[in-house]
Residue, then its C-alpha position, 0 to 999 in steps of 0.5 A: m558508660a557503665v562502671f565496673n567496680s573491682v573487688l581485688d584487694p592488692a594488699t592481700p598476700e594472694f594478690q601479691r603472689n599472683r603478681a609476683d608469679m606474673l612478673a617472673k612469667i613476663s620476664e621468662l618471655r622477654n628472655a625467650v624472645e630476646t634469645v630467639s631475636y638474637g638469631g643463634n649463638d655467635k659462632a653460628r651468626q658469624k659463620h653466616l656473615d662470613r658467607g656473605k649472607l644477611l641475618p634474617r632480621d637484617r634482610v627483612n629491615r632492608l625490605l621495609d621502608q624506613g620507619a615502617p612498623f613490622l609486627e613479627l608473628s610467632q617469635l617463639a615458633g618451635w621454642g622448647m621443642y628441639d632442645g632449645k636450638v630454633p632461633s628465629g623459627g617464626l621469622 
C-alpha cells in the first residue's frame, strides 16, 4: 500500500487559524441541526400535541423497528430561506 506523506504542519499559525475556523463552522452546523431537529418553537409544538397529533420525528420513530438505523437526509432543507422558520423542512 502506498504511503502518503503530509506536508501539513499543525504548529503553524495558518493551520491553527484554519482549524479554529473549521471548528466554528462545525459548531454552527451542529447548532442549526439541533434547532431544526427540535421541530419549531414550544408554542407550535404544544399546539400540535394539543390537537392529538404526533410530532414528525415521533411519527417516524413509530414507523421504524426498534433499533433500526435511520439516516435523515436534507436536515437543513430550507434553512436560511424563510427567515429561519423552517423547522424540519426536510423531514
